[in-house]
Backbone bond lengths (Angstrom), bond angles and torsions (degrees), N, CA, C in turn:
res aa  C-N    CA-C-N  psi(-1)  N-CA   C-N-CA  omega(-1)  CA-C   N-CA-C  phi
1 M - - - 1.459 - - 1.524 109.74 -
2 N 1.315 116.79 127.73 1.456 121.43 175.83 1.527 109.45 -87.31
3 F 1.328 116.47 137.56 1.458 120.70 178.61 1.521 108.65 -157.99
4 S 1.319 114.91 160.81 1.460 122.66 175.86 1.518 107.03 -149.00
5 I 1.328 116.80 111.97 1.458 122.42 -175.27 1.524 109.18 -121.00
6 T 1.317 116.40 127.76 1.457 121.65 179.20 1.523 110.22 -82.86
7 I 1.333 115.43 124.84 1.464 121.71 178.63 1.521 107.25 -131.38
8 G 1.305 116.64 94.59 1.456 120.34 -175.18 1.517 110.33 62.40
9 D 1.333 116.17 -124.83 1.465 121.34 178.51 1.527 112.10 -89.33
10 H 1.318 117.34 5.16 1.460 121.66 -176.10 1.521 110.66 -107.70
11 I 1.321 115.31 154.08 1.454 122.27 172.93 1.528 107.47 -117.39
12 F 1.317 115.55 115.38 1.459 122.24 179.90 1.526 108.54 -87.17
13 T 1.336 115.26 114.49 1.461 123.11 -179.91 1.527 108.40 -129.11
14 P 1.321 118.53 171.97 1.471 119.35 -176.80 1.527 115.10 -61.22
15 D 1.325 118.51 -17.08 1.461 119.00 179.28 1.529 112.41 -87.63
16 K 1.340 116.96 2.97 1.458 122.63 176.61 1.527 109.97 -114.94
17 V 1.316 115.59 157.84 1.464 122.08 174.20 1.517 107.36 -112.58
18 L 1.327 116.92 123.46 1.460 120.92 178.21 1.520 108.84 -86.55
19 L 1.313 116.13 128.59 1.465 122.02 -178.87 1.527 108.70 -122.69
20 L 1.315 116.10 108.84 1.459 122.58 177.55 1.520 106.73 -99.76
21 A 1.328 117.51 106.36 1.462 120.23 -170.78 1.518 111.23 -144.35
22 G 1.333 114.84 137.57 1.453 121.82 177.82 1.522 108.78 164.71
23 P 1.317 117.77 178.72 1.472 120.54 179.39 1.517 111.56 -70.76
24 C 1.310 116.14 153.45 1.459 121.47 -175.50 1.525 112.00 -54.23
25 V 1.327 116.19 -51.32 1.455 120.85 -174.41 1.528 109.56 -130.53
26 V 1.314 116.57 152.23 1.463 120.83 173.22 1.525 107.88 -68.02
27 E 1.325 116.68 116.28 1.464 120.54 -177.44 1.526 111.82 -97.74
28 S 1.308 116.84 -36.85 1.459 123.02 177.34 1.520 107.25 -168.95
29 E 1.319 116.47 163.65 1.455 118.90 177.52 1.525 110.61 -63.54
30 R 1.320 116.72 -43.78 1.458 120.06 -178.53 1.521 110.86 -60.33
31 H 1.329 117.01 -45.58 1.464 120.25 -178.58 1.526 110.78 -64.18
32 A 1.329 116.69 -42.54 1.468 119.91 179.43 1.519 110.92 -61.12
33 M 1.309 117.53 -42.02 1.465 120.71 -178.77 1.526 111.09 -67.68
34 V 1.320 117.03 -40.94 1.469 120.58 178.39 1.520 110.28 -63.68
35 M 1.331 116.65 -44.66 1.457 120.03 -178.80 1.521 111.06 -66.15
36 A 1.321 117.69 -41.97 1.467 120.38 179.98 1.520 110.60 -63.82
37 E 1.314 117.42 -42.79 1.464 120.52 178.98 1.527 110.84 -62.48
38 T 1.325 116.81 -41.99 1.463 121.17 179.88 1.519 111.62 -64.92
39 L 1.321 116.96 -46.46 1.459 120.88 -178.56 1.523 111.77 -68.08
40 K 1.316 117.04 -35.08 1.462 119.89 177.15 1.527 110.33 -63.66
41 R 1.316 116.08 -40.97 1.463 120.45 179.67 1.530 110.86 -64.11
42 I 1.321 117.59 -37.35 1.462 121.55 -178.99 1.525 111.25 -73.63
43 T 1.325 116.93 -38.51 1.467 120.38 -173.90 1.524 113.29 -86.11
44 E 1.312 118.83 -21.37 1.475 121.13 -175.76 1.521 114.31 -54.40
45 P 1.343 120.27 -40.03 1.470 118.73 179.51 1.529 113.82 -62.05
46 F 1.325 117.08 -14.36 1.461 121.05 -176.46 1.531 111.86 -113.25
47 E 1.341 118.20 15.75 1.450 120.49 -171.14 1.528 113.29 -67.78
48 D 1.323 118.22 -16.66 1.461 119.38 175.66 1.520 111.61 -73.70
49 R 1.319 116.67 -17.51 1.470 121.83 -177.08 1.536 112.50 -115.46
50 V 1.325 115.91 -30.59 1.465 121.01 -170.50 1.521 111.23 -110.24
51 I 1.322 116.36 135.64 1.465 122.03 167.26 1.521 106.59 -101.43
52 W 1.328 115.55 105.48 1.469 119.48 179.22 1.512 109.99 -90.02
53 V 1.327 115.74 130.02 1.464 123.25 176.86 1.525 107.32 -119.87
54 Y 1.327 116.59 127.15 1.466 120.51 -179.85 1.515 109.34 -74.20
55 K 1.339 115.30 123.85 1.461 121.78 -178.13 1.525 110.74 -108.38
56 S 1.320 116.71 128.83 1.456 121.61 169.81 1.522 107.68 -166.82
57 S 1.321 116.61 146.64 1.458 121.51 -177.03 1.518 110.65 -100.84
58 F 1.334 116.67 137.08 1.462 119.35 175.98 1.517 111.31 -78.65
59 D 1.336 116.43 -18.26 1.455 121.36 179.06 1.517 108.82 -151.40
60 K 1.318 116.73 130.75 1.463 121.45 172.31 1.514 107.41 -102.20
61 A 1.320 115.74 88.38 1.462 120.76 -173.83 1.526 112.44 -75.14
62 N 1.330 116.84 -25.44 1.464 120.44 -178.58 1.524 109.20 -97.09
63 R 1.321 116.86 90.36 1.453 121.72 -179.86 1.522 109.96 -118.04
64 S 1.324 116.82 151.75 1.461 121.13 -179.99 1.524 111.33 -65.20
65 S 1.338 116.99 -36.04 1.462 122.03 -175.03 1.520 109.95 -126.73
66 S 1.329 116.57 147.07 1.467 120.12 177.26 1.516 111.95 -67.90
67 S 1.323 117.86 -16.22 1.466 120.80 179.80 1.530 112.37 -89.96
68 A 1.326 117.76 -5.16 1.463 120.70 -178.59 1.523 110.24 -71.82
69 P 1.331 118.36 140.14 1.468 120.86 178.91 1.519 111.22 -66.01
70 R 1.330 115.60 144.64 1.463 120.48 -174.72 1.513 113.65 -115.33
71 G 1.307 118.74 -13.23 1.459 120.17 -177.32 1.513 111.59 111.47
72 P 1.332 117.66 -176.85 1.462 121.55 -172.87 1.521 115.01 -78.85
73 G 1.319 118.68 -8.63 1.450 121.23 -175.51 1.515 111.42 90.16
74 M 1.348 115.60 174.51 1.449 119.76 -170.37 1.524 112.94 -65.52
75 Q 1.316 118.92 -50.52 1.467 119.97 -175.00 1.524 111.31 -63.55
76 G 1.327 116.75 -53.17 1.458 120.02 -178.62 1.513 112.50 -65.41
77 G 1.331 116.34 -40.56 1.457 120.33 -178.92 1.518 112.37 -66.06
78 L 1.339 116.77 -42.12 1.462 119.73 179.77 1.527 111.32 -67.94
79 E 1.319 117.41 -33.45 1.467 119.45 176.66 1.528 110.87 -62.55
80 I 1.321 116.32 -41.04 1.471 120.46 179.01 1.526 110.24 -68.18
81 L 1.324 116.78 -43.62 1.465 120.19 179.58 1.526 111.34 -64.41
82 A 1.323 117.17 -34.81 1.464 120.18 176.97 1.522 110.63 -64.31
83 K 1.324 116.78 -37.50 1.465 119.79 178.48 1.523 110.99 -68.39
84 V 1.321 117.00 -40.27 1.465 120.84 174.97 1.526 110.07 -59.04
85 K 1.327 115.61 -44.77 1.458 121.08 -176.48 1.529 111.79 -60.77
86 T 1.317 116.83 -47.03 1.457 119.77 -176.65 1.527 112.29 -76.75
87 T 1.317 116.98 -35.76 1.467 120.22 -177.68 1.521 111.51 -67.98
88 F 1.315 116.67 -41.70 1.459 120.61 -173.17 1.530 113.23 -109.01
89 D 1.325 116.99 3.86 1.457 121.54 177.80 1.526 110.73 51.48
90 V 1.325 115.32 53.40 1.463 121.62 -176.66 1.528 109.10 -127.60
91 P 1.337 118.34 139.46 1.466 120.16 173.42 1.532 110.21 -65.59
92 I 1.328 115.02 160.52 1.467 122.24 -176.04 1.521 109.98 -124.01
93 I 1.345 115.47 140.21 1.461 121.37 168.62 1.523 108.06 -126.21
94 T 1.324 115.90 135.66 1.461 120.49 176.99 1.525 109.10 -146.89
95 D 1.327 116.00 156.57 1.465 121.87 -179.45 1.523 111.39 -78.68
96 I 1.304 115.89 148.13 1.459 121.51 163.67 1.526 107.70 -122.50
97 H 1.320 115.56 144.78 1.467 120.29 -176.36 1.523 113.09 -115.76
98 E 1.335 116.11 -20.02 1.458 120.65 -179.22 1.520 108.94 -135.16
99 S 1.320 115.28 152.37 1.462 120.48 -173.09 1.525 112.56 -57.83
100 Y 1.327 117.88 -38.94 1.456 120.22 -175.48 1.527 112.35 -65.62
101 Q 1.331 117.83 -18.21 1.463 121.04 -178.43 1.527 112.58 -77.98
102 A 1.304 117.90 -18.38 1.461 120.99 -170.60 1.520 112.49 -61.12
103 H 1.323 117.39 -49.45 1.464 120.75 -174.94 1.523 111.73 -63.45
104 E 1.324 116.82 -46.60 1.469 119.99 -178.13 1.526 111.11 -68.48
105 A 1.324 117.19 -41.20 1.467 119.96 179.23 1.526 110.52 -64.00
106 A 1.325 116.97 -35.51 1.471 121.09 -178.37 1.518 112.67 -66.74
107 A 1.330 117.79 -17.40 1.460 120.26 176.52 1.524 111.44 -69.36
108 V 1.330 116.59 -20.18 1.471 122.22 179.39 1.522 111.48 -114.67
109 A 1.318 116.52 -47.61 1.461 121.32 -172.81 1.522 111.63 -78.69
110 D 1.329 115.38 144.58 1.459 122.33 175.32 1.523 111.19 -95.04
111 I 1.333 115.99 -20.53 1.461 122.60 172.82 1.517 107.70 -131.99
112 L 1.318 116.81 129.58 1.463 121.51 172.39 1.517 107.89 -97.17
113 Q 1.314 116.01 130.36 1.460 120.73 -176.95 1.528 110.61 -105.13
114 I 1.319 115.43 132.08 1.460 122.26 176.49 1.525 108.04 -98.06
115 P 1.337 118.75 115.78 1.468 120.49 -179.47 1.516 112.11 -58.75
116 A 1.321 115.90 152.11 1.462 121.39 -173.97 1.526 112.58 -57.41
117 F 1.335 116.89 -43.49 1.456 119.25 -178.21 1.527 112.66 -66.75
118 L 1.338 117.47 -14.20 1.464 121.63 -176.18 1.521 112.70 -111.11
119 C 1.313 117.81 12.63 1.467 120.38 -171.36 1.520 113.81 -68.54
120 R 1.335 118.29 -12.42 1.459 120.65 177.75 1.518 112.59 -104.55
121 Q 1.341 117.35 4.10 1.465 121.45 -178.10 1.534 109.62 -76.65
122 T 1.309 115.72 99.60 1.463 121.15 -171.93 1.519 112.91 -56.82
123 D 1.330 118.17 -47.17 1.462 120.12 -177.30 1.527 111.25 -63.16
124 L 1.309 117.51 -36.91 1.463 120.92 178.46 1.527 110.36 -66.40
125 L 1.310 117.24 -44.28 1.462 121.61 178.51 1.527 110.92 -62.33
126 L 1.313 117.14 -42.61 1.462 120.14 -178.85 1.526 111.58 -69.21
127 A 1.333 116.65 -36.55 1.467 119.67 177.78 1.518 110.48 -65.03
128 A 1.331 116.79 -41.19 1.466 120.31 177.26 1.523 110.37 -64.74
129 A 1.320 116.43 -44.12 1.470 120.50 -179.82 1.522 111.54 -60.51
130 A 1.326 117.19 -36.98 1.463 121.60 -175.39 1.523 112.94 -67.83
131 T 1.326 118.21 -17.98 1.464 120.53 179.35 1.527 112.40 -75.67
132 S 1.323 116.88 -15.20 1.471 123.80 -175.91 1.528 112.69 69.48
133 K 1.320 117.59 6.13 1.453 120.37 173.26 1.540 108.84 -83.62
134 A 1.336 116.08 158.39 1.459 119.64 175.79 1.527 109.45 -61.48
135 V 1.321 115.91 146.96 1.464 121.62 -177.99 1.531 108.94 -123.91
136 N 1.313 115.53 126.70 1.460 121.84 176.30 1.520 108.03 -107.58
137 V 1.321 116.62 113.09 1.462 121.26 -179.80 1.525 108.85 -99.34
138 K 1.316 116.19 118.19 1.454 119.09 176.69 1.526 109.11 -80.91
139 K 1.314 115.87 132.85 1.464 120.89 -177.89 1.526 110.20 -67.94
140 G 1.313 115.51 128.63 1.459 119.93 178.17 1.521 111.98 -59.08
141 Q 1.315 116.18 139.08 1.467 120.50 179.17 1.528 111.84 -63.78
142 F 1.314 115.98 -13.92 1.459 123.01 -175.67 1.523 112.57 -101.76
143 L 1.340 117.83 2.40 1.460 121.03 -174.94 1.519 112.14 -107.29
144 A 1.318 115.17 146.41 1.461 120.95 169.26 1.520 108.89 -77.22
145 P 1.333 118.16 155.25 1.470 119.57 -179.61 1.522 113.55 -52.52
146 H 1.336 117.56 -41.79 1.460 118.88 -176.12 1.526 113.00 -69.33
147 D 1.344 118.00 -14.53 1.459 120.43 177.31 1.525 113.09 -74.19
148 M 1.325 117.72 -15.97 1.460 120.24 -174.51 1.524 113.53 -77.91
149 D 1.318 117.42 -3.39 1.459 117.43 174.66 1.521 111.65 -67.60
150 K 1.335 117.47 -27.48 1.466 120.50 -175.79 1.532 112.54 -70.32
151 P 1.343 120.46 -49.62 1.471 118.34 176.36 1.525 112.94 -58.95
152 V 1.323 116.56 -40.39 1.466 120.00 179.04 1.519 109.90 -63.49
153 Q 1.328 116.29 -41.98 1.461 120.79 -179.33 1.528 111.30 -62.83
154 K 1.334 117.52 -39.99 1.466 120.88 179.34 1.531 110.89 -59.18
155 I 1.315 116.59 -43.94 1.465 120.98 -178.82 1.521 111.03 -67.45
156 R 1.319 116.51 -44.35 1.464 119.90 -179.00 1.523 111.53 -67.60
157 E 1.313 117.32 -37.98 1.461 119.60 179.12 1.520 111.78 -67.99
158 A 1.346 116.11 -20.32 1.466 120.45 175.43 1.526 111.43 -82.78
159 G 1.339 117.24 0.14 1.451 121.40 175.10 1.513 115.42 98.77
160 N 1.321 117.80 9.42 1.467 121.22 -179.48 1.531 108.23 -114.67
161 T 1.318 116.77 113.84 1.469 120.85 -179.29 1.518 112.85 -96.75
162 D 1.335 117.00 -2.68 1.471 120.68 -178.80 1.528 109.51 -87.65
163 V 1.318 115.91 75.59 1.454 121.07 -174.82 1.517 109.86 -131.62
164 M 1.330 115.88 145.99 1.464 122.10 177.19 1.517 108.95 -140.76
165 I 1.325 115.41 163.49 1.466 122.77 179.79 1.522 108.55 -115.02
166 T 1.323 116.59 139.93 1.462 120.64 171.81 1.528 109.69 -117.40
167 E 1.322 114.95 123.97 1.473 122.33 175.08 1.522 108.73 -85.52
168 R 1.343 116.72 128.35 1.459 120.08 -177.57 1.546 113.30 -134.62
169 G 1.338 114.59 24.99 1.459 119.36 177.26 1.516 112.18 96.48
170 T 1.327 114.45 161.00 1.461 122.78 -177.22 1.521 109.49 -124.61
171 S 1.328 116.29 138.79 1.463 120.43 -179.56 1.523 110.38 -57.54
172 F 1.321 115.16 135.36 1.463 121.24 -176.76 1.523 107.72 -142.15
173 G 1.329 116.07 92.14 1.458 118.94 -175.14 1.520 110.26 72.27
174 Y 1.328 115.53 -157.82 1.459 120.23 -177.72 1.529 111.26 -88.73
175 N 1.331 116.42 135.23 1.469 122.89 172.66 1.519 113.43 55.63
176 N 1.324 117.02 34.92 1.459 118.07 -178.53 1.528 109.98 -148.56
177 L 1.318 114.72 152.30 1.458 122.17 176.56 1.521 108.90 -129.59
178 I 1.316 115.79 151.40 1.454 121.07 169.70 1.522 108.23 -128.95
179 V 1.324 116.35 159.50 1.468 121.71 176.89 1.521 108.19 -107.33
180 D 1.325 115.45 123.32 1.459 121.65 179.85 1.528 108.69 -94.33
181 F 1.320 116.30 89.31 1.460 119.98 -178.61 1.528 111.50 -65.40
182 A 1.334 116.51 -24.67 1.460 119.39 178.51 1.520 111.84 -65.75
183 G 1.344 116.54 -20.16 1.453 120.06 -179.37 1.517 114.34 -86.25
184 F 1.334 117.76 -7.11 1.464 120.02 -176.10 1.523 111.90 -61.93
185 R 1.326 116.33 -39.59 1.465 119.51 -179.18 1.529 110.46 -61.97
186 T 1.331 116.53 -39.42 1.461 120.50 178.12 1.523 111.21 -65.30
187 L 1.331 116.89 -46.78 1.457 121.02 -177.97 1.528 111.57 -61.91
188 R 1.311 117.18 -37.36 1.471 120.39 -177.77 1.524 112.51 -72.55
189 K 1.329 117.25 -11.51 1.462 119.78 173.82 1.527 111.15 -71.64
190 F 1.343 116.26 -25.79 1.459 120.82 -174.08 1.526 112.93 -92.26
191 A 1.329 116.87 -36.61 1.466 121.05 -174.53 1.524 108.02 -169.41
192 P 1.341 117.46 164.76 1.464 119.22 173.12 1.532 110.38 -54.19
193 L 1.315 116.04 141.85 1.464 121.22 -173.48 1.523 110.65 -110.41
194 I 1.315 114.83 125.22 1.453 123.06 175.30 1.533 107.56 -107.53
195 F 1.310 117.20 136.74 1.462 119.57 178.32 1.521 110.15 -104.41
196 D 1.310 115.74 124.51 1.463 122.86 177.37 1.525 108.28 -88.29
197 A 1.325 114.76 99.77 1.464 120.04 -174.36 1.518 113.07 -76.26
198 T 1.332 117.52 -20.51 1.463 118.96 -174.62 1.532 112.60 -97.27
199 H 1.337 118.31 -46.47 1.466 118.13 178.05 1.529 111.77 -66.82
200 S 1.313 117.25 -21.55 1.462 119.97 177.81 1.525 111.80 -68.08
201 T 1.331 116.76 -15.91 1.474 120.58 177.67 1.522 111.81 -97.21
202 Q 1.324 116.09 1.74 1.465 120.90 -176.26 1.530 111.08 -67.74
203 L 1.320 115.74 147.65 1.460 123.02 170.79 1.528 105.94 -114.04
204 P 1.340 118.26 88.91 1.465 121.10 -170.99 1.532 112.60 -58.15
205 G 1.321 115.53 122.87 1.454 120.45 -179.01 1.517 113.68 65.69
206 G 1.317 116.73 14.05 1.458 120.82 -172.15 1.514 115.21 -69.43
207 L 1.332 117.31 -15.66 1.466 120.61 178.99 1.524 111.24 -108.52
208 G 1.315 115.85 21.86 1.458 120.36 177.25 1.516 112.30 85.86
209 N 1.328 117.34 -82.27 1.467 120.54 -179.42 1.517 112.64 -93.76
210 R 1.321 117.58 6.16 1.451 122.14 176.71 1.526 108.99 -159.26
211 S 1.319 115.76 166.15 1.458 120.53 -178.92 1.521 110.92 -84.17
212 G 1.314 114.87 146.39 1.453 120.25 172.73 1.516 110.03 -97.08
213 G 1.308 115.88 -168.88 1.453 119.88 179.51 1.508 111.20 -178.27
214 R 1.322 115.52 166.74 1.476 121.32 -179.10 1.515 108.45 -129.96
215 R 1.331 116.03 76.74 1.463 119.23 -175.49 1.516 112.78 -59.77
216 E 1.347 117.04 -24.06 1.456 119.47 -176.70 1.530 112.69 -64.88
217 I 1.345 117.55 -21.66 1.464 118.99 179.82 1.525 112.36 -95.14
218 A 1.337 118.24 -6.51 1.464 120.57 -179.26 1.530 112.62 -57.33
219 P 1.346 119.65 -44.05 1.469 118.50 177.49 1.522 113.08 -61.54
220 D 1.331 116.76 -36.32 1.469 119.75 178.52 1.524 110.66 -63.01
221 L 1.331 116.34 -46.29 1.465 120.11 -179.77 1.527 111.11 -65.03
222 A 1.327 116.39 -39.95 1.460 119.62 179.95 1.521 111.21 -64.09
223 R 1.345 116.40 -43.01 1.467 119.30 178.89 1.524 111.00 -64.94
224 A 1.335 116.98 -37.65 1.460 120.10 177.13 1.525 110.80 -63.74
225 A 1.332 116.41 -42.13 1.464 120.28 178.92 1.526 110.95 -62.65
226 A 1.336 116.40 -41.21 1.463 119.98 178.58 1.520 110.99 -62.91
227 A 1.321 116.35 -38.15 1.458 120.41 179.98 1.527 111.47 -68.06
228 V 1.335 116.54 -36.76 1.466 120.56 178.57 1.524 110.12 -72.10
229 G 1.344 115.94 -40.25 1.455 120.93 179.85 1.518 112.26 119.09
230 V 1.339 116.44 112.78 1.454 122.78 175.77 1.532 108.06 -139.48
231 D 1.326 115.73 172.39 1.458 120.83 -178.81 1.525 112.62 -103.95
232 G 1.312 116.09 -8.46 1.455 119.14 178.98 1.514 111.00 -179.80
233 F 1.324 114.65 -179.88 1.466 121.24 -176.42 1.520 110.41 -135.63
234 F 1.312 114.13 145.01 1.459 123.67 172.14 1.525 105.80 -114.65
235 M 1.334 116.49 123.89 1.454 119.86 -179.79 1.520 109.48 -143.35
236 E 1.318 116.28 121.46 1.465 119.24 173.39 1.518 108.51 -83.70
237 V 1.331 114.85 133.31 1.458 121.91 -173.68 1.524 108.37 -131.65
238 H 1.324 116.09 139.24 1.468 120.49 -176.92 1.517 108.79 -143.56
239 D 1.336 116.16 145.19 1.465 119.47 179.83 1.526 112.43 -74.91
240 N 1.330 117.06 -19.24 1.469 121.49 177.43 1.523 108.14 -149.67
241 P 1.320 117.65 72.06 1.463 120.27 -170.95 1.527 114.46 -60.47
242 D 1.324 118.07 -28.05 1.461 119.18 179.62 1.521 112.25 -67.15
243 E 1.328 116.25 -16.51 1.464 120.97 177.47 1.523 111.50 -111.51
244 A 1.329 117.91 11.19 1.458 121.48 -177.13 1.525 111.39 -65.94
245 M 1.317 115.78 151.38 1.454 121.24 -179.70 1.524 111.84 -68.81
246 S 1.334 116.72 -28.80 1.461 120.98 -176.62 1.527 109.94 -150.22
247 D 1.318 116.31 142.66 1.473 122.99 173.60 1.524 113.92 56.79
248 G 1.311 117.30 31.61 1.453 120.15 179.95 1.521 114.63 -57.19
249 P 1.348 119.29 -43.75 1.464 119.92 -175.03 1.520 114.91 -62.20
250 N 1.341 118.16 -20.83 1.457 118.45 -179.27 1.529 113.85 -113.70
251 Q 1.333 118.44 3.78 1.462 119.63 176.64 1.527 110.23 -81.65
252 L 1.330 115.64 144.76 1.455 121.26 178.13 1.517 110.60 -76.41
253 T 1.311 116.17 146.36 1.455 120.18 167.69 1.525 108.28 -75.81
254 I 1.317 116.48 164.00 1.463 120.00 178.55 1.529 111.44 -62.98
255 P 1.335 120.06 -44.59 1.470 118.96 176.98 1.523 113.16 -59.92
256 M 1.336 117.70 -37.92 1.465 120.28 177.57 1.522 110.58 -62.32
257 F 1.331 116.76 -44.16 1.457 121.26 -179.31 1.526 110.85 -64.64
258 R 1.311 115.99 -44.41 1.469 120.63 -178.88 1.531 111.02 -60.68
259 E 1.307 117.54 -39.86 1.462 121.56 -179.28 1.525 111.65 -74.17
260 L 1.332 116.38 -35.79 1.459 120.81 -172.52 1.526 113.45 -75.40
261 L 1.324 117.77 -38.90 1.461 120.73 -171.99 1.532 113.27 -54.61
262 P 1.332 120.66 -52.52 1.474 118.38 -179.83 1.522 113.15 -65.21
263 Q 1.329 117.60 -28.62 1.463 120.28 176.57 1.527 110.40 -63.37
264 L 1.343 116.69 -43.50 1.453 120.23 -178.90 1.520 111.91 -65.78
265 L 1.314 116.61 -40.74 1.467 119.46 178.37 1.525 111.53 -64.28
266 S 1.321 116.21 -38.41 1.458 120.00 177.57 1.520 111.23 -64.10
267 L 1.313 117.31 -42.72 1.464 121.13 179.04 1.529 110.91 -65.18
268 L 1.326 117.56 -40.20 1.454 120.14 177.91 1.519 111.57 -64.91
269 D 1.311 116.68 -37.75 1.472 120.53 175.95 1.517 110.69 -60.98
270 H 1.320 115.64 -41.67 1.467 120.04 -179.98 1.519 110.57 -67.41
271 H 1.345 115.94 -38.97 1.453 120.46 -178.45 1.527 111.09 -64.97
272 S 1.349 115.55 -41.25 1.465 119.28 -176.57 1.522 112.51 -71.86
């Protein structure tokens, strides 16, 4: 599939690999700066091939429990992400959950992300499309691959062609997800396909008041996705995931991320 998507000062085309990587949620300014500096150092040797976009959410609105921490909120979170963006000269991706957030988030973010549970929310998709920023739609855990043509179509019909899909697993019984690699070919017919290696290991609500996860299998799933063929990767990375504010059980450690990245690029080279 031929495509050209504008992401800040970068142009994402089939000869590039899009890497959406960072901690799940903005925890503090200090933590965001440390993580951005670390990830920049790891990704810089591959900058001729990889477009790295710093990923972090200003708000985690979809939590298992009302007592779970959600992050600093839109104003505080966007201020921190703006500092990351200017300090490290890196594009930003963050989630939006409601239509009114799109315009303000687009002042900082280069990609607006539509959470999986909200991928059919027409007003949210149209608000994101109207910003003219790239839009990353995460595939709903409840949708078949062929159903994802509709969210993509809504965005394109609104006049925004800079759209991509992220696969993040499909609901399989209670508190479990599976990855349907057979569906990748279908998804790539609609838009560039990003594989979410970390949320695909999530066990939603698996720990009762919060979600569990199996980060140890994330590299296996990512390597499988690279072998099948994808256009990029989404990976949440944390310096101490067991103490992370959100999604700790499925976030990669820094050593895991450092080891995995060159493996994925090698597999993609072989696939192409």
